[in-house]
LUMDRENRO-880004 format. One record per residue (C-alpha): x, y, z; residue number from 1. Coordinates in nm, 4 decimals. Layout:
<rs>
R	X	Y	Z	NUM
...
</rs>
This chain:
<rs>
R	-2.0913	2.6045	-0.4066	1
R	-1.8689	2.3215	-0.2803	2
R	-1.9149	1.9760	-0.4245	3
R	-1.8856	1.6584	-0.2476	4
R	-1.6347	1.4115	-0.3463	5
R	-1.7693	1.1878	-0.6128	6
R	-1.8614	1.4321	-0.8676	7
R	-1.6466	1.4880	-1.1798	8
R	-1.6131	1.8387	-1.1480	9
R	-1.4842	1.8369	-0.7900	10
R	-1.1347	1.9791	-0.7831	11
R	-1.0273	1.7671	-0.4880	12
R	-1.1400	1.4468	-0.6496	13
R	-0.9537	1.5530	-0.9612	14
R	-0.6448	1.6098	-0.7587	15
R	-0.6584	1.2727	-0.5945	16
R	-0.7239	1.1058	-0.9221	17
R	-0.4376	1.2671	-1.0776	18
R	-0.1857	1.2203	-0.8063	19
R	-0.2822	0.8538	-0.7495	20
R	-0.2275	0.7814	-1.1287	21
R	0.1089	0.9477	-1.1199	22
R	0.2461	0.8113	-0.7898	23
R	0.0435	0.4836	-0.7326	24
R	-0.0597	0.3517	-1.0807	25
R	-0.1351	0.0069	-0.9417	26
R	-0.4094	0.1244	-0.6988	27
R	-0.5332	0.3806	-0.9434	28
R	-0.5846	0.1072	-1.2024	29
R	-0.7896	-0.0988	-0.9695	30
R	-1.0222	0.1931	-0.8776	31
R	-1.1315	0.1904	-1.2494	32
R	-1.3206	-0.1247	-1.1670	33
R	-1.5072	0.0176	-0.8630	34
R	-1.8490	0.1332	-0.8901	35
R	-1.8560	0.4721	-1.0533	36
R	-2.0214	0.6624	-0.7563	37
R	-1.7576	0.5123	-0.4993	38
R	-1.4497	0.5657	-0.7390	39
R	-1.3591	0.9255	-0.6148	40
R	-1.4019	0.8285	-0.2455	41
R	-1.1732	0.5142	-0.2884	42
R	-0.9151	0.7341	-0.4809	43
R	-0.9198	0.9862	-0.1904	44
R	-0.8400	0.7120	0.0570	45
R	-0.5584	0.5652	-0.1681	46
R	-0.4347	0.9231	-0.2179	47
R	-0.4137	0.9658	0.1593	48
R	-0.2192	0.6322	0.1789	49
R	0.0155	0.7563	-0.0858	50
R	0.0931	1.0814	0.1025	51
R	0.1769	0.8826	0.4268	52
R	0.4014	0.6251	0.2393	53
R	0.5907	0.9111	0.0764	54
R	0.6878	1.0749	0.4048	55
R	1.0005	0.8612	0.4696	56
R	1.1293	0.9367	0.1366	57
R	1.0823	1.3119	0.1809	58
R	1.2777	1.3498	0.5054	59
R	1.6317	1.2724	0.6250	60
R	1.5664	1.2634	0.9924	61
R	1.3128	1.0405	1.1571	62
R	1.1992	1.3362	1.3819	63
R	1.0881	1.5255	1.0627	64
R	0.8861	1.2348	0.9599	65
R	0.7120	1.2099	1.2909	66
R	0.6289	1.5775	1.2695	67
R	0.4646	1.5202	0.9348	68
R	0.2768	1.2197	1.0585	69
R	0.1542	1.4277	1.3502	70
R	0.0370	1.7017	1.1011	71
R	-0.1963	1.4346	0.9440	72
R	-0.3237	1.3266	1.2816	73
R	-0.4131	1.6695	1.3633	74
R	-0.5678	1.7341	1.0319	75
R	-0.7850	1.4263	1.0728	76
R	-0.8885	1.5148	1.4244	77
R	-1.0107	1.8623	1.3196	78
R	-0.7089	2.0690	1.4621	79
R	-0.6720	2.2000	1.1144	80
R	-0.4094	2.4797	1.0199	81
R	-0.4397	2.6830	0.7086	82
R	-0.2182	2.4498	0.5133	83
R	-0.4184	2.1401	0.6107	84
R	-0.7438	2.3000	0.5259	85
R	-0.5926	2.3845	0.1788	86
R	-0.4772	2.0330	0.1218	87
R	-0.7129	1.8633	-0.1337	88
R	-0.6721	1.5195	0.0334	89
R	-0.7585	1.6492	0.3746	90
R	-1.0626	1.8246	0.2401	91
R	-1.1866	1.5188	0.0548	92
R	-1.1438	1.3013	0.3622	93
R	-1.3027	1.5519	0.5860	94
R	-1.6088	1.5243	0.3641	95
R	-1.6221	1.1526	0.3713	96
R	-1.5731	1.1360	0.7481	97
R	-1.8597	1.3857	0.7878	98
R	-2.0707	1.1528	0.5785	99
R	-2.0023	0.8716	0.7827	100
R	-1.8341	0.6687	0.4859	101
R	-1.4893	0.6831	0.6547	102
R	-1.4046	0.6486	1.0236	103
R	-1.1389	0.8685	1.1646	104
R	-1.0130	0.5835	1.3835	105
R	-0.9408	0.3674	1.0672	106
R	-0.7557	0.6743	0.9248	107
R	-0.5642	0.7331	1.2230	108
R	-0.4496	0.3686	1.2456	109
R	-0.2946	0.4163	0.9005	110
R	-0.0956	0.7080	1.0041	111
R	0.0291	0.5072	1.3270	112
R	0.1429	0.2324	1.1012	113
R	0.3682	0.4475	0.9190	114
R	0.5867	0.4985	1.2238	115
R	0.7558	0.1824	1.1144	116
R	0.8789	0.3483	0.7923	117
R	1.1134	0.5831	1.0010	118
R	1.2774	0.2855	1.1693	119
R	1.2841	-0.0320	0.9560	120
R	1.5216	-0.2119	1.2120	121
R	1.2100	-0.2730	1.4322	122
R	1.1299	-0.5546	1.1689	123
R	1.3074	-0.8486	1.3455	124
R	1.1088	-1.1465	1.2295	125
R	0.8978	-1.2616	0.9444	126
R	0.6114	-1.2188	1.1604	127
R	0.6978	-0.8559	1.2244	128
R	0.7200	-0.7918	0.8394	129
R	0.3818	-0.9604	0.7841	130
R	0.2214	-0.7345	1.0719	131
R	0.3767	-0.4335	0.9056	132
R	0.2322	-0.5199	0.5756	133
R	-0.1009	-0.6035	0.7355	134
R	-0.1138	-0.2637	0.9264	135
R	-0.0380	-0.0703	0.6074	136
R	-0.1587	-0.2288	0.2798	137
R	-0.3768	-0.4675	0.4471	138
R	-0.5504	-0.2180	0.6773	139
R	-0.5860	0.0153	0.3728	140
R	-0.7698	-0.2723	0.1764	141
R	-0.9892	-0.3375	0.4683	142
R	-1.0737	0.0238	0.4964	143
R	-1.1470	0.0399	0.1403	144
R	-1.3849	-0.2613	0.1493	145
R	-1.5779	-0.1140	0.4318	146
R	-1.5936	0.2133	0.2263	147
R	-1.7498	-0.0027	-0.0495	148
R	-2.0063	-0.1429	0.1882	149
R	-1.8743	-0.4946	0.2749	150
R	-1.8639	-0.6419	0.6186	151
R	-1.5892	-0.9022	0.5278	152
R	-1.3074	-0.6641	0.5661	153
R	-1.0745	-0.9564	0.6824	154
R	-1.0923	-1.1016	0.3340	155
R	-0.9613	-0.7852	0.1736	156
R	-0.6967	-0.7451	0.4475	157
R	-0.5441	-1.0607	0.3420	158
R	-0.5252	-0.9377	-0.0157	159
R	-0.3944	-0.6202	0.0807	160
R	-0.1278	-0.7784	0.2985	161
R	0.0075	-1.0092	0.0198	162
R	0.0132	-0.7067	-0.2121	163
R	0.1921	-0.5218	0.0489	164
R	0.4587	-0.8032	0.1086	165
R	0.5130	-0.8545	-0.2671	166
R	0.5521	-0.4678	-0.3158	167
R	0.8126	-0.4384	-0.0396	168
R	1.0183	-0.7007	-0.2088	169
R	0.9663	-0.5276	-0.5463	170
R	1.0822	-0.1908	-0.3901	171
R	1.3793	-0.3394	-0.2160	172
R	1.6459	-0.1997	-0.4398	173
R	1.4711	0.1495	-0.4050	174
R	1.4258	0.1291	-0.0433	175
R	1.7900	-0.0060	0.0160	176
R	1.9363	0.2761	-0.1789	177
R	1.7753	0.5055	0.0861	178
R	1.8963	0.3095	0.3705	179
R	1.5722	0.1309	0.4500	180
R	1.5775	-0.2452	0.4236	181
R	1.2459	-0.4141	0.4776	182
R	1.3728	-0.7538	0.5446	183
R	1.3541	-0.9314	0.8827	184
R	1.6755	-0.8992	1.0732	185
R	1.6550	-1.2656	1.1887	186
R	1.6512	-1.3929	0.8230	187
R	1.9422	-1.1637	0.7513	188
R	2.1386	-1.3090	1.0440	189
R	2.0711	-1.6586	0.9281	190
R	2.2357	-1.5792	0.5921	191
R	2.5140	-1.4018	0.7784	192
R	2.4273	-1.0638	0.6383	193
R	2.3480	-0.6973	0.7375	194
R	2.0992	-0.4545	0.6077	195
R	2.3981	-0.2573	0.4751	196
R	2.5183	-0.5426	0.2665	197
R	2.1798	-0.5831	0.1183	198
R	2.2009	-0.2158	0.0105	199
R	2.5506	-0.2862	-0.1482	200
R	2.3878	-0.5969	-0.3318	201
R	2.6431	-0.8365	-0.1517	202
R	2.5593	-1.2074	-0.1495	203
R	2.2903	-1.1930	-0.4020	204
R	2.2024	-1.5728	-0.3562	205
R	2.1371	-1.5133	0.0206	206
R	1.9151	-1.2046	-0.0586	207
R	1.7241	-1.4176	-0.3053	208
R	1.6684	-1.6965	-0.0468	209
R	1.5084	-1.4311	0.1975	210
R	1.3059	-1.2781	-0.0672	211
R	1.1613	-1.6216	-0.1681	212
R	1.0715	-1.6854	0.1917	213
R	0.8767	-1.3556	0.2085	214
R	0.7258	-1.4506	-0.1220	215
R	0.6055	-1.7908	0.0153	216
R	0.4413	-1.6137	0.3031	217
R	0.2706	-1.3780	0.0627	218
R	0.1295	-1.6863	-0.1219	219
R	-0.0327	-1.8110	0.1995	220
R	-0.2105	-1.4762	0.2380	221
R	-0.3488	-1.4946	-0.1100	222
R	-0.5406	-1.8236	-0.0145	223
R	-0.7500	-1.6156	0.2386	224
R	-0.9025	-1.3605	-0.0069	225
R	-1.2807	-1.3240	-0.0265	226
R	-1.5022	-1.0361	-0.0546	227
R	-1.8390	-0.9687	-0.2360	228
R	-1.8499	-0.8667	-0.5824	229
R	-1.9378	-0.5182	-0.4855	230
R	-1.5998	-0.4760	-0.3099	231
R	-1.4024	-0.6671	-0.5508	232
R	-1.2010	-0.3619	-0.6715	233
R	-1.0445	-0.3424	-0.3121	234
R	-0.8624	-0.6796	-0.3472	235
R	-0.7725	-0.6493	-0.7213	236
R	-0.4059	-0.5429	-0.6047	237
R	-0.3839	-0.9122	-0.5053	238
R	-0.4140	-0.9941	-0.8855	239
R	-0.1030	-0.7930	-0.9245	240
R	0.0692	-0.9601	-0.6515	241
R	0.0062	-1.2966	-0.8122	242
R	0.1617	-1.1746	-1.1578	243
R	0.4611	-1.0156	-0.9603	244
R	0.5068	-1.3370	-0.7697	245
R	0.5443	-1.5279	-1.1000	246
R	0.7826	-1.2630	-1.2309	247
R	1.0067	-1.2867	-0.9186	248
R	1.0069	-1.6675	-0.9349	249
R	1.1206	-1.6372	-1.3006	250
R	1.4223	-1.4565	-1.1978	251
R	1.5198	-1.6921	-0.9145	252
R	1.3902	-1.4197	-0.6740	253
R	1.6470	-1.1636	-0.7963	254
R	1.4839	-0.8352	-0.7091	255
R	1.7563	-0.6518	-0.8640	256
R	1.6674	-0.8045	-1.2081	257
R	1.4734	-0.5651	-1.4390	258
R	1.2343	-0.8591	-1.4954	259
R	1.1397	-0.8912	-1.1126	260
R	0.8204	-0.7002	-1.1866	261
R	0.5462	-0.7971	-1.4231	262
R	0.5033	-0.5459	-1.7364	263
R	0.2507	-0.2890	-1.7320	264
R	0.0512	-0.4716	-1.9927	265
R	0.0499	-0.7911	-1.7760	266
R	-0.0675	-0.5858	-1.4765	267
R	-0.3439	-0.4327	-1.6717	268
R	-0.4483	-0.7773	-1.8166	269
R	-0.4398	-0.9375	-1.4737	270
R	-0.6675	-0.6759	-1.3204	271
R	-0.9159	-0.6986	-1.6196	272
R	-0.9430	-1.0608	-1.6068	273
R	-0.9917	-1.0690	-1.2304	274
R	-1.2584	-0.8216	-1.2611	275
R	-1.4453	-1.0152	-1.5446	276
R	-1.4228	-1.3325	-1.3570	277
R	-1.5404	-1.1699	-1.0354	278
R	-1.2764	-1.3355	-0.8377	279
R	-0.8923	-1.3630	-0.8058	280
</rs>
């Protein structure tokens, strides 16, 4: 007999839990503070986001990435192939959509937002970068908040957007090494730089100034967070954004410094304290 996501013996839930812990530890950590009955559903949603985020790292040609995104669209819309029916994340999401706990439209929006990953040059301005973070990490947090029953998704979106912006700065060295630089082109031009020079780590002071500008914008988003206690887990990533902003500032916004991200212990403590306080 098939079991619905949410039971400890459900293999699809077990897959989402294990993969999320392995590949997106931050979000996996925050799910531990969600209501027990909702945790597998939240992990399925986050595992879906993880699958989408990895696409641009798994392909060399943008067209191949678009093909994979289309695969997810068709899987969500019910045009499932044998491979999609066999995918644990697809099966978990199908159950949740069938139960009315997740909306197909929200999931498809998350797929569409990942088109930007295949062409980071479309991020021309700081507002473009914020819009990208809002459409990915922000929308994910808003969808998660709705999954946990809150109607105040905008408060969660702000927290997710802040976490997304800070995460993009933390991952700048990793992305740049793959030829994807999530920095506004107008800010690069202001510093007389190109994306290629960022990847080559030229003009570190200029890079730090741009990163500081993005960090300041993330701080503004952190002022807009408010969700009911029941959905607190969906904004706990913002607690991680706060400690990472402090770590970044301590290095002079040098994202290439090994101290640019908070330690795992600090991350765990930040989430625990936010959960105990019931606020960020």
